[in-house]
PyMOL Python script that loads the backbone (N, CA, C, O; Angstrom):
from pymol import cmd

cmd.read_pdbstr("""\
ATOM      1  N   MET A   1      -7.162  -9.617   9.493  1.00  0.00           N
ATOM      2  CA  MET A   1      -7.365  -8.954   8.219  1.00  0.00           C
ATOM      3  C   MET A   1      -6.979  -9.915   7.094  1.00  0.00           C
ATOM      4  O   MET A   1      -6.048 -10.709   7.231  1.00  0.00           O
ATOM      5  N   LYS A   2      -7.691  -9.831   6.007  1.00  0.00           N
ATOM      6  CA  LYS A   2      -7.404 -10.653   4.834  1.00  0.00           C
ATOM      7  C   LYS A   2      -6.116 -10.171   4.174  1.00  0.00           C
ATOM      8  O   LYS A   2      -5.622  -9.084   4.474  1.00  0.00           O
ATOM      9  N   ALA A   3      -5.591 -10.973   3.292  1.00  0.00           N
ATOM     10  CA  ALA A   3      -4.384 -10.593   2.552  1.00  0.00           C
ATOM     11  C   ALA A   3      -4.654  -9.345   1.719  1.00  0.00           C
ATOM     12  O   ALA A   3      -5.755  -9.150   1.205  1.00  0.00           O
ATOM     13  N   ILE A   4      -3.640  -8.514   1.595  1.00  0.00           N
ATOM     14  CA  ILE A   4      -3.736  -7.281   0.813  1.00  0.00           C
ATOM     15  C   ILE A   4      -3.599  -7.629  -0.663  1.00  0.00           C
ATOM     16  O   ILE A   4      -2.789  -8.473  -1.047  1.00  0.00           O
ATOM     17  N   THR A   5      -4.412  -6.957  -1.485  1.00  0.00           N
ATOM     18  CA  THR A   5      -4.345  -7.152  -2.935  1.00  0.00           C
ATOM     19  C   THR A   5      -4.191  -5.801  -3.611  1.00  0.00           C
ATOM     20  O   THR A   5      -4.323  -4.756  -2.975  1.00  0.00           O
ATOM     21  N   LYS A   6      -3.913  -5.834  -4.895  1.00  0.00           N
ATOM     22  CA  LYS A   6      -3.766  -4.593  -5.661  1.00  0.00           C
ATOM     23  C   LYS A   6      -5.091  -3.843  -5.774  1.00  0.00           C
ATOM     24  O   LYS A   6      -5.104  -2.655  -6.097  1.00  0.00           O
ATOM     25  N   ASN A   7      -6.193  -4.521  -5.512  1.00  0.00           N
ATOM     26  CA  ASN A   7      -7.511  -3.901  -5.618  1.00  0.00           C
ATOM     27  C   ASN A   7      -7.990  -3.254  -4.323  1.00  0.00           C
ATOM     28  O   ASN A   7      -9.075  -2.674  -4.278  1.00  0.00           O
ATOM     29  N   ASP A   8      -7.180  -3.355  -3.268  1.00  0.00           N
ATOM     30  CA  ASP A   8      -7.555  -2.716  -1.997  1.00  0.00           C
ATOM     31  C   ASP A   8      -7.322  -1.216  -2.073  1.00  0.00           C
ATOM     32  O   ASP A   8      -6.344  -0.748  -2.655  1.00  0.00           O
ATOM     33  N   GLU A   9      -8.247  -0.473  -1.467  1.00  0.00           N
ATOM     34  CA  GLU A   9      -8.114   0.980  -1.392  1.00  0.00           C
ATOM     35  C   GLU A   9      -6.965   1.338  -0.451  1.00  0.00           C
ATOM     36  O   GLU A   9      -6.771   0.695   0.580  1.00  0.00           O
ATOM     37  N   ILE A  10      -6.208   2.367  -0.816  1.00  0.00           N
ATOM     38  CA  ILE A  10      -5.103   2.840   0.023  1.00  0.00           C
ATOM     39  C   ILE A  10      -5.596   3.154   1.432  1.00  0.00           C
ATOM     40  O   ILE A  10      -4.954   2.780   2.413  1.00  0.00           O
ATOM     41  N   GLU A  11      -6.715   3.828   1.535  1.00  0.00           N
ATOM     42  CA  GLU A  11      -7.250   4.187   2.845  1.00  0.00           C
ATOM     43  C   GLU A  11      -7.535   2.940   3.689  1.00  0.00           C
ATOM     44  O   GLU A  11      -7.282   2.942   4.893  1.00  0.00           O
ATOM     45  N   PHE A  12      -8.056   1.883   3.072  1.00  0.00           N
ATOM     46  CA  PHE A  12      -8.318   0.619   3.765  1.00  0.00           C
ATOM     47  C   PHE A  12      -7.011   0.013   4.286  1.00  0.00           C
ATOM     48  O   PHE A  12      -6.944  -0.464   5.419  1.00  0.00           O
ATOM     49  N   ILE A  13      -5.981   0.039   3.448  1.00  0.00           N
ATOM     50  CA  ILE A  13      -4.687  -0.510   3.856  1.00  0.00           C
ATOM     51  C   ILE A  13      -4.135   0.281   5.030  1.00  0.00           C
ATOM     52  O   ILE A  13      -3.686  -0.306   6.015  1.00  0.00           O
ATOM     53  N   PHE A  14      -4.162   1.609   4.936  1.00  0.00           N
ATOM     54  CA  PHE A  14      -3.647   2.459   6.016  1.00  0.00           C
ATOM     55  C   PHE A  14      -4.412   2.231   7.315  1.00  0.00           C
ATOM     56  O   PHE A  14      -3.819   2.164   8.392  1.00  0.00           O
ATOM     57  N   LYS A  15      -5.722   2.115   7.205  1.00  0.00           N
ATOM     58  CA  LYS A  15      -6.560   1.943   8.403  1.00  0.00           C
ATOM     59  C   LYS A  15      -6.293   0.601   9.082  1.00  0.00           C
ATOM     60  O   LYS A  15      -6.234   0.522  10.309  1.00  0.00           O
ATOM     61  N   ASN A  16      -6.134  -0.440   8.292  1.00  0.00           N
ATOM     62  CA  ASN A  16      -5.999  -1.789   8.837  1.00  0.00           C
ATOM     63  C   ASN A  16      -4.557  -2.236   9.052  1.00  0.00           C
ATOM     64  O   ASN A  16      -4.303  -3.213   9.756  1.00  0.00           O
ATOM     65  N   LEU A  17      -3.625  -1.525   8.450  1.00  0.00           N
ATOM     66  CA  LEU A  17      -2.213  -1.836   8.626  1.00  0.00           C
ATOM     67  C   LEU A  17      -1.432  -0.517   8.693  1.00  0.00           C
ATOM     68  O   LEU A  17      -0.742  -0.161   7.738  1.00  0.00           O
ATOM     69  N   PRO A  18      -1.536   0.204   9.808  1.00  0.00           N
ATOM     70  CA  PRO A  18      -0.865   1.504   9.920  1.00  0.00           C
ATOM     71  C   PRO A  18       0.642   1.423   9.669  1.00  0.00           C
ATOM     72  O   PRO A  18       1.259   2.410   9.267  1.00  0.00           O
ATOM     73  N   GLU A  19       1.226   0.261   9.902  1.00  0.00           N
ATOM     74  CA  GLU A  19       2.657   0.069   9.648  1.00  0.00           C
ATOM     75  C   GLU A  19       2.998   0.245   8.168  1.00  0.00           C
ATOM     76  O   GLU A  19       4.163   0.435   7.816  1.00  0.00           O
ATOM     77  N   SER A  20       1.989   0.183   7.308  1.00  0.00           N
ATOM     78  CA  SER A  20       2.227   0.326   5.870  1.00  0.00           C
ATOM     79  C   SER A  20       2.472   1.772   5.456  1.00  0.00           C
ATOM     80  O   SER A  20       3.014   2.020   4.379  1.00  0.00           O
ATOM     81  N   ILE A  21       2.086   2.720   6.287  1.00  0.00           N
ATOM     82  CA  ILE A  21       2.197   4.133   5.900  1.00  0.00           C
ATOM     83  C   ILE A  21       3.639   4.532   5.601  1.00  0.00           C
ATOM     84  O   ILE A  21       3.906   5.036   4.511  1.00  0.00           O
ATOM     85  N   PRO A  22       4.589   4.325   6.535  1.00  0.00           N
ATOM     86  CA  PRO A  22       5.960   4.724   6.205  1.00  0.00           C
ATOM     87  C   PRO A  22       6.539   3.945   5.019  1.00  0.00           C
ATOM     88  O   PRO A  22       7.299   4.494   4.221  1.00  0.00           O
ATOM     89  N   TYR A  23       6.178   2.676   4.912  1.00  0.00           N
ATOM     90  CA  TYR A  23       6.663   1.850   3.803  1.00  0.00           C
ATOM     91  C   TYR A  23       6.192   2.422   2.464  1.00  0.00           C
ATOM     92  O   TYR A  23       6.999   2.613   1.554  1.00  0.00           O
ATOM     93  N   LEU A  24       4.902   2.693   2.343  1.00  0.00           N
ATOM     94  CA  LEU A  24       4.369   3.195   1.075  1.00  0.00           C
ATOM     95  C   LEU A  24       4.847   4.610   0.785  1.00  0.00           C
ATOM     96  O   LEU A  24       5.029   4.976  -0.376  1.00  0.00           O
ATOM     97  N   MET A  25       5.050   5.404   1.821  1.00  0.00           N
ATOM     98  CA  MET A  25       5.588   6.748   1.612  1.00  0.00           C
ATOM     99  C   MET A  25       7.024   6.662   1.092  1.00  0.00           C
ATOM    100  O   MET A  25       7.397   7.401   0.180  1.00  0.00           O
ATOM    101  N   LYS A  26       7.821   5.775   1.661  1.00  0.00           N
ATOM    102  CA  LYS A  26       9.204   5.604   1.219  1.00  0.00           C
ATOM    103  C   LYS A  26       9.252   5.123  -0.233  1.00  0.00           C
ATOM    104  O   LYS A  26      10.132   5.521  -0.995  1.00  0.00           O
ATOM    105  N   LYS A  27       8.315   4.280  -0.603  1.00  0.00           N
ATOM    106  CA  LYS A  27       8.247   3.767  -1.971  1.00  0.00           C
ATOM    107  C   LYS A  27       7.784   4.842  -2.963  1.00  0.00           C
ATOM    108  O   LYS A  27       7.992   4.700  -4.168  1.00  0.00           O
ATOM    109  N   GLY A  28       7.161   5.909  -2.470  1.00  0.00           N
ATOM    110  CA  GLY A  28       6.661   6.949  -3.354  1.00  0.00           C
ATOM    111  C   GLY A  28       5.179   6.852  -3.641  1.00  0.00           C
ATOM    112  O   GLY A  28       4.648   7.602  -4.460  1.00  0.00           O
ATOM    113  N   VAL A  29       4.505   5.926  -2.966  1.00  0.00           N
ATOM    114  CA  VAL A  29       3.050   5.859  -3.057  1.00  0.00           C
ATOM    115  C   VAL A  29       2.561   6.732  -1.915  1.00  0.00           C
ATOM    116  O   VAL A  29       2.346   6.259  -0.799  1.00  0.00           O
ATOM    117  N   CYS A  30       2.389   8.000  -2.207  1.00  0.00           N
ATOM    118  CA  CYS A  30       2.180   9.005  -1.177  1.00  0.00           C
ATOM    119  C   CYS A  30       0.945   8.728  -0.345  1.00  0.00           C
ATOM    120  O   CYS A  30      -0.008   8.095  -0.800  1.00  0.00           O
ATOM    121  N   GLY A  31       0.984   9.214   0.881  1.00  0.00           N
ATOM    122  CA  GLY A  31      -0.110   8.948   1.797  1.00  0.00           C
ATOM    123  C   GLY A  31      -0.560  10.177   2.534  1.00  0.00           C
ATOM    124  O   GLY A  31      -0.597  11.273   1.976  1.00  0.00           O
ATOM    125  N   ILE A  32      -0.900   9.997   3.778  1.00  0.00           N
ATOM    126  CA  ILE A  32      -1.584  11.027   4.540  1.00  0.00           C
ATOM    127  C   ILE A  32      -0.731  12.252   4.844  1.00  0.00           C
ATOM    128  O   ILE A  32      -1.287  13.320   5.099  1.00  0.00           O
ATOM    129  N   ASN A  33       0.580  12.146   4.829  1.00  0.00           N
ATOM    130  CA  ASN A  33       1.410  13.277   5.201  1.00  0.00           C
ATOM    131  C   ASN A  33       1.884  14.120   4.033  1.00  0.00           C
ATOM    132  O   ASN A  33       2.577  15.113   4.255  1.00  0.00           O
ATOM    133  N   CYS A  34       1.548  13.776   2.811  1.00  0.00           N
ATOM    134  CA  CYS A  34       2.095  14.510   1.673  1.00  0.00           C
ATOM    135  C   CYS A  34       1.058  15.358   0.960  1.00  0.00           C
ATOM    136  O   CYS A  34       1.361  15.961  -0.069  1.00  0.00           O
ATOM    137  N   GLY A  35      -0.140  15.417   1.478  1.00  0.00           N
ATOM    138  CA  GLY A  35      -1.167  16.246   0.861  1.00  0.00           C
ATOM    139  C   GLY A  35      -1.892  15.579  -0.288  1.00  0.00           C
ATOM    140  O   GLY A  35      -2.784  16.187  -0.880  1.00  0.00           O
ATOM    141  N   GLN A  36      -1.545  14.372  -0.617  1.00  0.00           N
ATOM    142  CA  GLN A  36      -2.218  13.646  -1.688  1.00  0.00           C
ATOM    143  C   GLN A  36      -3.447  12.945  -1.124  1.00  0.00           C
ATOM    144  O   GLN A  36      -3.458  12.563   0.046  1.00  0.00           O
ATOM    145  N   PRO A  37      -4.464  12.775  -1.929  1.00  0.00           N
ATOM    146  CA  PRO A  37      -5.631  12.023  -1.440  1.00  0.00           C
ATOM    147  C   PRO A  37      -5.270  10.570  -1.189  1.00  0.00           C
ATOM    148  O   PRO A  37      -4.371  10.016  -1.822  1.00  0.00           O
ATOM    149  N   ARG A  38      -5.988   9.964  -0.253  1.00  0.00           N
ATOM    150  CA  ARG A  38      -5.721   8.574   0.106  1.00  0.00           C
ATOM    151  C   ARG A  38      -6.651   7.620  -0.613  1.00  0.00           C
ATOM    152  O   ARG A  38      -6.594   6.420  -0.345  1.00  0.00           O
ATOM    153  N   TRP A  39      -7.498   8.081  -1.504  1.00  0.00           N
ATOM    154  CA  TRP A  39      -8.427   7.174  -2.135  1.00  0.00           C
ATOM    155  C   TRP A  39      -7.866   6.669  -3.442  1.00  0.00           C
ATOM    156  O   TRP A  39      -6.994   7.278  -4.062  1.00  0.00           O
ATOM    157  N   GLY A  40      -8.388   5.559  -3.824  1.00  0.00           N
ATOM    158  CA  GLY A  40      -7.912   4.854  -5.005  1.00  0.00           C
ATOM    159  C   GLY A  40      -7.296   3.544  -4.570  1.00  0.00           C
ATOM    160  O   GLY A  40      -6.842   3.398  -3.435  1.00  0.00           O
ATOM    161  N   THR A  41      -7.287   2.602  -5.479  1.00  0.00           N
ATOM    162  CA  THR A  41      -6.706   1.306  -5.151  1.00  0.00           C
ATOM    163  C   THR A  41      -5.188   1.400  -5.186  1.00  0.00           C
ATOM    164  O   THR A  41      -4.618   2.321  -5.770  1.00  0.00           O
ATOM    165  N   LEU A  42      -4.554   0.440  -4.556  1.00  0.00           N
ATOM    166  CA  LEU A  42      -3.098   0.387  -4.566  1.00  0.00           C
ATOM    167  C   LEU A  42      -2.586   0.329  -6.004  1.00  0.00           C
ATOM    168  O   LEU A  42      -1.603   0.988  -6.343  1.00  0.00           O
ATOM    169  N   GLN A  43      -3.245  -0.450  -6.839  1.00  0.00           N
ATOM    170  CA  GLN A  43      -2.824  -0.554  -8.237  1.00  0.00           C
ATOM    171  C   GLN A  43      -2.984   0.779  -8.967  1.00  0.00           C
ATOM    172  O   GLN A  43      -2.075   1.200  -9.684  1.00  0.00           O
ATOM    173  N   PHE A  44      -4.114   1.440  -8.798  1.00  0.00           N
ATOM    174  CA  PHE A  44      -4.380   2.698  -9.498  1.00  0.00           C
ATOM    175  C   PHE A  44      -3.368   3.768  -9.100  1.00  0.00           C
ATOM    176  O   PHE A  44      -2.766   4.414  -9.958  1.00  0.00           O
ATOM    177  N   VAL A  45      -3.186   3.949  -7.796  1.00  0.00           N
ATOM    178  CA  VAL A  45      -2.282   4.991  -7.305  1.00  0.00           C
ATOM    179  C   VAL A  45      -0.849   4.680  -7.713  1.00  0.00           C
ATOM    180  O   VAL A  45      -0.112   5.577  -8.122  1.00  0.00           O
ATOM    181  N   SER A  46      -0.449   3.419  -7.603  1.00  0.00           N
ATOM    182  CA  SER A  46       0.918   3.033  -7.961  1.00  0.00           C
ATOM    183  C   SER A  46       1.168   3.199  -9.451  1.00  0.00           C
ATOM    184  O   SER A  46       2.218   3.698  -9.854  1.00  0.00           O
ATOM    185  N   THR A  47       0.219   2.788 -10.262  1.00  0.00           N
ATOM    186  CA  THR A  47       0.362   2.921 -11.713  1.00  0.00           C
ATOM    187  C   THR A  47       0.456   4.389 -12.107  1.00  0.00           C
ATOM    188  O   THR A  47       1.247   4.750 -12.979  1.00  0.00           O
ATOM    189  N   GLU A  48      -0.342   5.229 -11.475  1.00  0.00           N
ATOM    190  CA  GLU A  48      -0.274   6.676 -11.738  1.00  0.00           C
ATOM    191  C   GLU A  48       1.109   7.241 -11.448  1.00  0.00           C
ATOM    192  O   GLU A  48       1.532   8.211 -12.076  1.00  0.00           O
ATOM    193  N   ARG A  49       1.806   6.641 -10.509  1.00  0.00           N
ATOM    194  CA  ARG A  49       3.128   7.124 -10.114  1.00  0.00           C
ATOM    195  C   ARG A  49       4.250   6.386 -10.837  1.00  0.00           C
ATOM    196  O   ARG A  49       5.420   6.530 -10.483  1.00  0.00           O
ATOM    197  N   GLY A  50       3.893   5.593 -11.850  1.00  0.00           N
ATOM    198  CA  GLY A  50       4.886   4.983 -12.719  1.00  0.00           C
ATOM    199  C   GLY A  50       5.398   3.619 -12.317  1.00  0.00           C
ATOM    200  O   GLY A  50       6.393   3.151 -12.870  1.00  0.00           O
ATOM    201  N   PHE A  51       4.749   2.970 -11.373  1.00  0.00           N
ATOM    202  CA  PHE A  51       5.183   1.635 -10.964  1.00  0.00           C
ATOM    203  C   PHE A  51       4.707   0.595 -11.971  1.00  0.00           C
ATOM    204  O   PHE A  51       3.600   0.683 -12.501  1.00  0.00           O
ATOM    205  N   SER A  52       5.560  -0.385 -12.224  1.00  0.00           N
ATOM    206  CA  SER A  52       5.203  -1.491 -13.122  1.00  0.00           C
ATOM    207  C   SER A  52       4.396  -2.532 -12.354  1.00  0.00           C
ATOM    208  O   SER A  52       4.293  -2.476 -11.129  1.00  0.00           O
ATOM    209  N   ASP A  53       3.831  -3.473 -13.087  1.00  0.00           N
ATOM    210  CA  ASP A  53       3.087  -4.562 -12.438  1.00  0.00           C
ATOM    211  C   ASP A  53       3.979  -5.346 -11.487  1.00  0.00           C
ATOM    212  O   ASP A  53       3.541  -5.745 -10.408  1.00  0.00           O
ATOM    213  N   SER A  54       5.238  -5.572 -11.883  1.00  0.00           N
ATOM    214  CA  SER A  54       6.141  -6.325 -11.006  1.00  0.00           C
ATOM    215  C   SER A  54       6.501  -5.524  -9.759  1.00  0.00           C
ATOM    216  O   SER A  54       6.679  -6.101  -8.686  1.00  0.00           O
ATOM    217  N   ASP A  55       6.611  -4.192  -9.886  1.00  0.00           N
ATOM    218  CA  ASP A  55       6.839  -3.341  -8.706  1.00  0.00           C
ATOM    219  C   ASP A  55       5.665  -3.456  -7.736  1.00  0.00           C
ATOM    220  O   ASP A  55       5.852  -3.576  -6.526  1.00  0.00           O
ATOM    221  N   ILE A  56       4.463  -3.416  -8.286  1.00  0.00           N
ATOM    222  CA  ILE A  56       3.253  -3.504  -7.462  1.00  0.00           C
ATOM    223  C   ILE A  56       3.166  -4.872  -6.794  1.00  0.00           C
ATOM    224  O   ILE A  56       2.813  -4.973  -5.619  1.00  0.00           O
ATOM    225  N   ASP A  57       3.487  -5.919  -7.543  1.00  0.00           N
ATOM    226  CA  ASP A  57       3.486  -7.269  -6.956  1.00  0.00           C
ATOM    227  C   ASP A  57       4.466  -7.365  -5.788  1.00  0.00           C
ATOM    228  O   ASP A  57       4.160  -7.994  -4.775  1.00  0.00           O
ATOM    229  N   LEU A  58       5.630  -6.750  -5.920  1.00  0.00           N
ATOM    230  CA  LEU A  58       6.613  -6.762  -4.844  1.00  0.00           C
ATOM    231  C   LEU A  58       6.097  -5.997  -3.624  1.00  0.00           C
ATOM    232  O   LEU A  58       6.278  -6.441  -2.490  1.00  0.00           O
ATOM    233  N   MET A  59       5.458  -4.853  -3.853  1.00  0.00           N
ATOM    234  CA  MET A  59       4.879  -4.096  -2.739  1.00  0.00           C
ATOM    235  C   MET A  59       3.819  -4.921  -2.020  1.00  0.00           C
ATOM    236  O   MET A  59       3.768  -4.936  -0.790  1.00  0.00           O
ATOM    237  N   ILE A  60       2.982  -5.602  -2.779  1.00  0.00           N
ATOM    238  CA  ILE A  60       1.927  -6.432  -2.181  1.00  0.00           C
ATOM    239  C   ILE A  60       2.548  -7.549  -1.352  1.00  0.00           C
ATOM    240  O   ILE A  60       2.086  -7.845  -0.250  1.00  0.00           O
ATOM    241  N   LYS A  61       3.592  -8.164  -1.885  1.00  0.00           N
ATOM    242  CA  LYS A  61       4.287  -9.221  -1.141  1.00  0.00           C
ATOM    243  C   LYS A  61       4.833  -8.653   0.172  1.00  0.00           C
ATOM    244  O   LYS A  61       4.643  -9.254   1.230  1.00  0.00           O
ATOM    245  N   ASP A  62       5.506  -7.508   0.116  1.00  0.00           N
ATOM    246  CA  ASP A  62       6.059  -6.883   1.316  1.00  0.00           C
ATOM    247  C   ASP A  62       4.962  -6.519   2.321  1.00  0.00           C
ATOM    248  O   ASP A  62       5.116  -6.744   3.521  1.00  0.00           O
ATOM    249  N   LEU A  63       3.866  -5.962   1.830  1.00  0.00           N
ATOM    250  CA  LEU A  63       2.768  -5.579   2.721  1.00  0.00           C
ATOM    251  C   LEU A  63       2.154  -6.794   3.405  1.00  0.00           C
ATOM    252  O   LEU A  63       1.803  -6.734   4.583  1.00  0.00           O
ATOM    253  N   ASN A  64       2.024  -7.884   2.676  1.00  0.00           N
ATOM    254  CA  ASN A  64       1.456  -9.093   3.277  1.00  0.00           C
ATOM    255  C   ASN A  64       2.398  -9.736   4.288  1.00  0.00           C
ATOM    256  O   ASN A  64       1.946 -10.333   5.265  1.00  0.00           O
ATOM    257  N   ILE A  65       3.693  -9.620   4.060  1.00  0.00           N
ATOM    258  CA  ILE A  65       4.655 -10.068   5.074  1.00  0.00           C
ATOM    259  C   ILE A  65       4.504  -9.207   6.323  1.00  0.00           C
ATOM    260  O   ILE A  65       4.482  -9.723   7.441  1.00  0.00           O
ATOM    261  N   MET A  66       4.403  -7.908   6.133  1.00  0.00           N
ATOM    262  CA  MET A  66       4.198  -6.977   7.251  1.00  0.00           C
ATOM    263  C   MET A  66       2.925  -7.337   8.001  1.00  0.00           C
ATOM    264  O   MET A  66       2.898  -7.337   9.232  1.00  0.00           O
ATOM    265  N   LEU A  67       1.884  -7.639   7.265  1.00  0.00           N
ATOM    266  CA  LEU A  67       0.603  -8.012   7.868  1.00  0.00           C
ATOM    267  C   LEU A  67       0.739  -9.267   8.731  1.00  0.00           C
ATOM    268  O   LEU A  67       0.217  -9.329   9.844  1.00  0.00           O
ATOM    269  N   LEU A  68       1.437 -10.249   8.207  1.00  0.00           N
ATOM    270  CA  LEU A  68       1.662 -11.493   8.965  1.00  0.00           C
ATOM    271  C   LEU A  68       2.443 -11.218  10.249  1.00  0.00           C
ATOM    272  O   LEU A  68       2.141 -11.790  11.297  1.00  0.00           O
ATOM    273  N   LEU A  69       3.425 -10.361  10.170  1.00  0.00           N
ATOM    274  CA  LEU A  69       4.264 -10.060  11.334  1.00  0.00           C
ATOM    275  C   LEU A  69       3.489  -9.351  12.434  1.00  0.00           C
ATOM    276  O   LEU A  69       3.732  -9.604  13.614  1.00  0.00           O
ATOM    277  N   VAL A  70       2.567  -8.473  12.077  1.00  0.00           N
ATOM    278  CA  VAL A  70       1.819  -7.754  13.112  1.00  0.00           C
ATOM    279  C   VAL A  70       0.693  -8.622  13.699  1.00  0.00           C
ATOM    280  O   VAL A  70       0.185  -8.332  14.782  1.00  0.00           O
ATOM    281  N   GLN A  71       0.316  -9.668  12.994  1.00  0.00           N
ATOM    282  CA  GLN A  71      -0.735 -10.550  13.495  1.00  0.00           C
ATOM    283  C   GLN A  71      -0.208 -11.612  14.442  1.00  0.00           C
ATOM    284  O   GLN A  71      -0.986 -12.295  15.107  1.00  0.00           O
ATOM    285  N   VAL A  72       1.107 -11.756  14.508  1.00  0.00           N
ATOM    286  CA  VAL A  72       1.707 -12.789  15.363  1.00  0.00           C
ATOM    287  C   VAL A  72       1.669 -12.364  16.809  1.00  0.00           C
ATOM    288  O   VAL A  72       2.128 -13.102  17.681  1.00  0.00           O
TER     289      VAL A  72
END
""", "prot")
cmd.dss("prot")
cmd.show_as("cartoon", "prot")
cmd.util.cbc("prot")
cmd.orient("prot")
């Protein structure tokens, strides 16, 4: 899988990196278990929930580290 970006759809991230679900839920970017829709980009959904650009950048960094770890 390619590196995750802020323009990736939440559903795409969940489908291709299931390990991201608990991480994003803990961060407050709600997912499949909270009744919120899974569509929208990571940036759009995060911004709607009050995350700053630097918060989103940190999430992307963490998700890409997670991605690297599962590909090993």
